[in-house]
N, C-alpha and C positions, 0 to 999 in steps of 0.2 A: 204243347209243353206241357202239362198237367195230366194230359191220358198215359204219354210217352213214359214220365216220370213213375202215375198212379200203378199201370203195366209192370213197369222191373220191381216196384217196390210187393206186389203180391204173388211175385212168381220168386221173392229174395226176401219177406220179412224172418227177421229173427223171431224165434221159440219164447225167446223170455225164459226160460228154465234150463234146466241141466240139458248137457251134452250127454252123447252115447258114453264116455269113457267117463265124466260125472256122477250117470248115472250107475255105469257099474260099479264105482266106488261104495255110491252110497248103498246099495241094494248088497254086496257083498260086506259089509263095515256089518250091517242090518243085518246077517244072515249069522257073524259073528258073536254080536252083543249078545241078541237074545237065545243065544246055542251057551254062552260061557259066561260074560259080566251078570246078565238078569237073572242068575240063580243068587244072587249074591245080594241084589240088591235090598232086600228085606233082615237079613244080618244085618248086615252094616248099618241103613235103618239101625236095628232095634238094639243094638248094640255099641253104636259109633264104630264098630271094628272095621282095620284094614285087613281084606285080600293080600296077604305078600306074595302073590305068586302070578297077581292081575296082569302088574306093568309089566313081564315076562312074557307076559301070553299075548298082549298088547303091541309092543316089538316084535315081537314074532312074525307077527301077523303083516308088520311095514304100514304100521298105522302110528308112529311117533314118527319126529323128521320128515312129516312129507315134504315142509317145503325148502330142508336140507338137501344137497346134493350126494347125489351116491359114493361119490368121495369120502362124503362122512359118515355115511352109515344110513344117508335117509333115501327120498322117493322121487326128489327134487321135481315134485310139482308145486303147484301154487296155494293162495290162501285161500283160496274156496276150491278146493279139494283136499283141506285142513279142513275146512270149516264142515263139509258136508260126512266126512269120517266123525267129527263131534254134534253134529245131529242127531247119526246113527247112535252114537253110543247114549245120546242124549234119552234118546227113544226106551230102551232095556233098562238103564240104573246113571241115572242122571248125575249123583253122587261122583260117581268113578268122572262122567264126564267133567265134570268141575276140575277133577283133580289131575284128570288128565290137560285138558287147555291150560292152567296155571303152569306143567312140568314141560308142554311143548311149544305153547307161543310164548309167553309171559317170560320162560327161563329159555329152552334149546332155541328158539329162534333168533330169541336176542341174543344169545354168545354170537351165532349165526352172520347175524346181520350186524353185527356194532365189533367183534370181535377178534382177534389178529388169528396167523393160520395157526400158531403151536396152540394157542385155548380151543380153537374150534378144531385140531388134532389131537385136544385131548380129552378134549370132556364130551365132544359131539357124539362117536362114536356109541361107550354105553348109554349115554342120552335117547338116543334112537330106538338101540336097543332094549330098554326098559329096564337093565341095570343097575341105571342111578335113579334116584328121583329128584323132578328138579324144582326151584322154585325161586317166588320173587319178595325178598324183603323191603318194601316201602312205604306203609300203612306204620304210624307210629302213634301211643298212647298222645291221647290230645288234637292231634293233624288232622287226621280225618281227609276233607274235602280239602283243607290244603294242604297237602303231603309233600310238596317243596317249599313251602313259605315256613314252615311250622315245623321242618327237618330240623332236630337234637341231636343224631348219632354224626359223628366224626372220623374224622380219619387222619392220622397224624404221622406223616413219615419220619423215619427212622433208620436211612440203610440201606439195606437192600429189602424193608417190611416197609407195611404200612400199620399202625395199631390201632385199632378200630372198638370206637363205645359207641352205647347204646342200646335203645331197646325197640325190637319192630313186635308190629300188633297184628291178629287177625290174618294172621300168614298161610296159605294154604295149603296142601302140603308139609307144612311147618317140621311135624313133629317125626315125621317120617321119608327127607330130602335128604339125602345127598351130597346135594349141591345148588348152592343158592345166590344169585342176585342180587348184588343187595348195596344198595346208597348213600353214601354218607355226605358228610359237607368235610370237604377241604381247604376251603376255606371259605369263615364263617363271613369272613366281611361282605362277602360277593352275593353273598341270601343264593337265590337257589339254582344264580353263576356258579357260587365255587362250591357245586353236587360232581361227586368222581362214582362210578359205578365198581362195584368188586365181585367178585368168582370168590365165594367161600365156600371153602368143604367140613362138612359135619365133625370132622378132625381137627379140627385148627385148633389148638390152644385158647383158651380166655373165649368158648363159642358154647351155648348148652339152650337147650329147650327149655321156658322158665316154666310155660305151663298148655297144656292142652286144652284146648277150650270146647267145649258141646254146643252144638248148635240146634235150634229148631228145624233147620231143614238142611238138606245137604251133609247129613249126619255119618256118614262115613266119611265123606272127602276130610283128612285131618285139616285143624287147623289149631295154630297152636299162638303162646307168645315167644317172642326169642330173644333173648340179652347178646351182648358181645363187650368184656372189660376185656380190657390191651388184646384183641382179640387178633394175634398176628396173620396180618394177610401179606404178602411176597409181590413187593412194587409187581412184575408179570401177571399178574391176577387181576390188575388194574385191566379196564374195562373199555378203550379209548383215552383219549388224551387225559390229564388231571384238566379239573373243573368243567368239563364238557360234557360232562352226566344227562347236565341237562338235555339234549337232545333228541340222547339212548329214551329218556324215561317217555318224550311225548309221545316220540314218533312208536313207541313201546304202547303206549294206552292207545293212540287211533286203531292200532289195527287188535289190541284184545278188546275197544271196545266193537265192532268187525266182525272178531270172534263171539262173542259173548251171546251174538243173536239167533245162531245156529243150535246154540245150547236153548233158550230158551222153545223152537221151533219146534225142534226135538219133544221138548214138554209136552208143549202146545199136540203135537199130532199122538203121544201115547195118552193124551188126557182124551182125545175125540174118539180117538179108537174105543179105550173103555168106555166112553160114554155110549158108542154105538152100538155096542155090545151088551150093557144093561136096558136103552133102552127095547133093543128084538124080546132081551128072554123077560124081563120084570114082568108079571102080571098086574092089575089093580082092575078091578070093575068087572073084571072078565075077560080083559084081552089086552097085550103091551103097551107099556107109558108111552114109546114110539108110535101109535097110531094116536096120542093123542096130540093137538096142535099147537098148544105151548111148548111142550116134550120138542114138539115139533120146530116149530122155532129158533128154541136155543143152539139146537144142532146146527141149524142151518147159516146163523150169529156166527157161531163157532168157526164153522168149515171157510167163512166168506173170509173173518178175520186172518185163518192160518192161511190161506191162495193170498192177502195180502203181506203178510210177514214174511210168505218164501221170497216171492216174487223182491222185497227189498230187500232181503237179508240177501242174496245172492246177486241183486243189483251191486250192493255195498264192497260185496266178497270180492269180487272179479274188479271193483276200480281200487280197491289197497294193496293189490295183491300186484299194484304200479306202483305205491309210496316206494322212494327211493330211503336211503338209507339218512335223518335229521330234515326229510320231508314233513315229519309230522306236525303235529300243537297249533295248526295252523293254517285259513285256505281253504280251500274246501273239500279237502280229505277230515280235515278234523269237524267239520259241520257234518258231513253226510257221516260221517259212522255215530256223532255222539246223536244225529237222529235217529240212526236204525236201530242201536239200541231202548234208543229214550222210542221207540215202537214200539220194538220187542219187546220190550218187560211190562211197558203197559197192556199190549195185545195179550200175553200169554198171562196176566193177569186177570181179564175177564174171561177169557176160554175156560179157565181153573174154577172163576164163578158159577160158570153156569154149569159147567163137568160137576159139581162136589153140588148146584141145587137139582141138574137132574139125577146125581145120585141118594139127596134125600139121606135119609139117615143111615147108610150102607155105608156110603161117604166119608161121615165123621165118624167114625169109630177111625180110631188111630192107626190100626194095623190094618189100614187097608190102603192097593194100591194109589188108589187117587187120592188121598189125605195124606201121602210121603209127597205129594206131585203138588201139590195147596202145598203144604209145610216148601215151598223151592220155592215161590215167587216171589217173596218180598228181597229175597240176599239180592233178585236179579235189575231191582231195580234202587239198590243201593253199591253196589258194586262197580270195581271201576267207572266213580263216579255219581254221583247220585243221582235224580231223575231233574231236580232243581240246579244241580251244576250243569248237567246236557244241557236245559232253558236255555242257564245262558251262554254256550258254548254257542249252541245254535244264534241266536239269539247278537251274541256280540259280532260275530262275523257274516250277517246277517247287513248289520248296521257300524260294519267300516267306513269310514269312514266321515261319520254322522260328525258336526260340532260339538266339542263336549259342552 
């Protein structure tokens, strides 16, 4: 029996890699990002500059709305396809990639998965085309990892509108967003189970950007503090039933964590390529530094780390693609996505640390590309739940059923 099983498995062994279609998506996106987005990256970092024509170009390539059906302007593919798009963009402009994932995954995909038919038809076509920019409004001042329990933003219904009041902070795309998916408490007595989700447009009365925030890394990706003061939101812009926003948050967070891993992967891949080029061309003691065994050791370790990251990232994206609405926030997918982003964030930190060492003084210069990449890595251990929170999620799922 074992021999027969071995023969079958040998002939039909899975590759544990991208298939031809996903490989094509990765390569075509890589070519586009290298040509159109890479030339923007230095200025975006130096000036915290936002190139207004970038999103329409990305949308014209069909790189937004990858998970949304064609009837709404999307491509009708899965989360793995969206992940490899993000991986390729991250190689050449990681700040733009961060804005893309906030737009495409946190806003667009959430509206597609949880919105009604009218909301989908109203908002998705422009988001898919890059004509409008999306954002997610969850984190608040003083809330951080306890985003739901500490939420103070409220929404009170008055007739056919809600009056939204509160402040959101560290909002990616906040200064440039046209459409925001915002969470607020509609029943304060119910705690996290009294939260609702709303689609807010930048022109709604009572909403404004309080301040644009400058960052250490991902500097071209715009970040802001947002204020809502009796912001009038039509009832028809509530996403899902009232007080049922927690299910949207939790399933969305699992998908967000799955999508941060390919961002880490793209950054790490670029760092290795830069390090290999530098090791081949930088001369010391009359020979390329790549001929020295200690440099070779660092390059080999970087490669192994990236390959492990790649396998874990693709596997998690494939599994997360099957998550149904409301299924996130618990069980195996909750554990797996937390583990994937935890590993990827720590792995890209390790890769960039070695890459900086290979580059030496040249890498320590602010304007160097490896320096830009190095300044990006810490956010990936903080955003979408810190590394410590990810460990709590994993352990909590592993120990479920244990007596208190």
